[in-house]
N, C-alpha and C positions, 0 to 999 in steps of 0.2 A: 629945851623943848625938843623932842625927837623929831627928826625929819620925817616926811611922809614915805620915803624910800625905805627907812628903817622899819617904820610900822608896817608897811605893805611891800616885802621885797619882790623884786621883778623875778618871776619864774624863769629858770634856764632849763633848756632841754638839751641833754647830752646824748649824742648819737654814738653808741658802742657797738662793736662787732658782735653779732649773736654767737652763742656758743652751741647751738643746735640747729637742725633744719627748721624747727618751729619758728626761728627768727623771721622766716619769710611770711610776712603778715599780708595775706590777700585781702583781708576785710579792710585794712587801712588804705589799700589801693583802691578798693571799691568806694571808700568814703571820699576819696578825692577824684572821683570819676569825672566831675565836671571840669577840673583843671586838665585832665587828660584831654577832654573834648577840645578845650580852647587851645591846648598846645598843638594838637593835630591841626586844627583850623589855621593856626599861626603859620605852622611849617608849610602848608599847602599854599597859603597866600605869598609867603616870602619867597617860595620856590619859583614862582612865576611872575613876581613883581618886576616891572620895568623890563620885560621881555617882548620881543616882537612877535614871537609866535605863540607864547603862552603855553597852554596844555597840549599843544601839538608836539612839543619835545618829547612828551611821553610816547608818542608814535614814531618820531623820526629816529630815535635811538635804535630800537629793535628793527625797525624797517630797514635802515641802511645796513645794519649788521646782517640781516637777512639776504640782502642783495649781494654783499661781499661773500657770504657762505655760499650762496647759490652758485656764483662765479667760480669760486675756488674749489669747493668740495662737490657741488653738483655738476658743473659742466667740465671742469678740468680733471679733478680726481675721480669724478663719476662714483662717488660713494652711494651705496644703496639707501633708499629711504623708505623702507617698509611698504613698498607698493603704493605710495602716494606721491603727488608732485613734490619735488625736493623743496620749493619755496614754502609750501604748506607745512612740510615736515620740520623745516628749520624754524619757522615762526612759532610753531607749537612748542618748541623747546626754548626758544628765546623768550617767550612770553613769561614763564615762571622765573627763568633765569635772570632776567633783567629786573624783575621786581625784588627777587632775593638779593642780588648783588647791590643794588641801589639801597635797599633797606639796611643791609648789614653796614655798609659804608656810612649811611647817614646816623645809624644808631651808634656805631663805633666812635663818631666824632660829636655825639650830641652833648655829653656832659661838659667836655672842654669847650664847646661852642656856646655854652650858656652859663658863663661864670657868675654873672650878676644874680641869676635866678637861683643858682645852686648855693651861693655863699650867704645870700641875705634872707631867704625865706625857707621855712621848714615845710616839707612835704615829702611823701615817699619818693625817693629819687629814681626808682625803677620806672616811674612814670615818664621820665625824659626819653630813655631809648625806646619805651613802648610807643610813645607819641611819634617817633621818627619812623618806626615801622609801619603803624597804621597809616600815616600820611602817605606812604608808598602805595597803599591800596588804591588811592585815587588814580595814580598813573597806571596801576594794572587795570583798573576798570576802563580807562580810556583805550588802552592797548587792546583790551579784550573785545571792544567794539570792532577794531580792525581785524581781529581774528575771526569774528563772526562774518564779517563782510567777505574774507577770504574763503570761508567755508561755503558761503553762498555763491561766490564766483566759480569756484571749482566743483560746485553741486555736490558737496559731501553732506549726506544726510546725517542728522544727529540722532544717535542711538540711546539705549537706555544706560549706557555706561557714562553719558554726560551727567547723570545725576550724582555721581561720586566727585564731581568737580569741587563743590563747596569743601569737602574733607580735605582735597588736596591743597586747596588755597589756605585752609586753617593750618595744616602741617608746615606749609612753606612759610607762612608768616611766624609760626611758633619757632621753627628752625632759625629764621632770620633773627628773631628777637634773642634766642639763646646765644648765637654767635655775636651779634651786636652788643648785647649786654655785657658779655665777657670781655670784649675788645674795649668797650666804653670804660670799664673799671681799670683795665690795663693802660689805657691811654692817658689817664689822669696821672699816673706815676711815670710812665715811660712814653714820652712825647714822640718817640720815633715810631710808635705804633701807627700813627696816621699815614706815615709814608709806607708802612708794611701792608696795610689793608688792601689798596689797589692791586699791589703785586701778588698777595696771597689770593685775592679773588680771581686774577687772571689765570694763575696756576690751577686753582680749583676748577675753573671752567673747562680747562683742557682735560681734566680728569673726570668730567661729567659729560654724558652723552647729549650734548646740545647739538653739535654739527654732525654727529654720527649716530647710528642706531647701536643699542647694546649688542645686537647680534653680530656686529662685525669683530667684536672683541673675542679672542680665543677662549674656548670654554675654561681652561684652568685659570685664567685671569678674570674671567667674568664675576666669579664669586666674590673676588677681592674688590672689584669695582662697585659691587652692590654695597659694601660697607660704607660707600660715600652716600650719605642720606639723600642728596640731591639727585643721584643717579636714579634711585628707585621712584622718587617723585615725578621727575621729568619724563621717565620711561611710561609711568602711569597717566601723566597729563596727555601724552599722545594717544594713548587708548581711549581716554575720556572724550578727546576731541575728534579723533580720526578714525575710530573703529568703524564708524558707518561707511568708510571707504575700503578698508582692508580686513575687517572682521577680526582685529586683534582682540585678545583677552587680557584681563589685568594680571599683572605679575604680582600675586598676593604676597609671595615670599619677600620680594624687594620692598614692597609697600610696608610690610610688617617690620622689616629691619629699619627702615626709614623712620617709622613711627616710634620705635623703641629708642633709637639714637636721638631723635628730636627731643623725646621726653627726658633723656638723661642730660642732653646738652641744656635744655631749658632750666631744669632744676639745679644743676651745677653752677650755670652762669648766674642765677638768681642768688645763690648762696655766696658765691664769690664776690658778687656785687655788693651784698650786704656787709661782708668782711672789709672790703675796701671803702665803704661809704663814709666812715669816721674820718678819712683823710682827705675827702673832697674839699672841704672848706679851706684847709691849709694849702692844698697843692694846686687847685684850679686857678 
């Protein structure tokens, strides 16, 4: 008598690398959107579980960094700050940078940090780094409340440029998703990537106008710095947040370069992630 397994064989799903850009199936990711939501919620809860200060850590990190920058670059080095108080200038740059750096770090370690989930259940693995990036938006929202408080303290009016802020946040999250997804795929095969990520982010911050304005860079090198997508984003964050104080205008060229490079990074990272995906179960 034939066994039940012989009569009804158990289906097997084999994950293979795609041979074209069409292998990036956004419809499948949308199908698993509820799983994305629960992973985001889990990451947020785990981040502040058994902590004394809870979500206050989202404020403490950029706030303390702002104080250090104000002392070193505002008081001692006396760097210009685009005609706004330096603490406000520094925090306007640290707000997006802290979100970006934390999101890239979390996404880069997300796959190796979820071995049981990745090896035992099938779902689009792109959801794992995406959840890490989206969870960082909660910290961004908490820090943004402090930014709004500082604007009120320094009596900086909010202008029409503030309306472009959602686009800047979207581009920052997309860039973090691209960088984090690519690093997550490399991290599965090369475990020293986890040690490289904080070092690379530190160097990246020095090459980004977080503590200094883009205007202090000599003109021949300014065009080269704009190739850094975070440079254009942070420069325009400051316009969106602080133009009520100094009347600054958007740098559309820098924003366009940042948007283009973000799109390229996102598509390339998603394709590379799909190529590595078949190795996850064996290497994680």
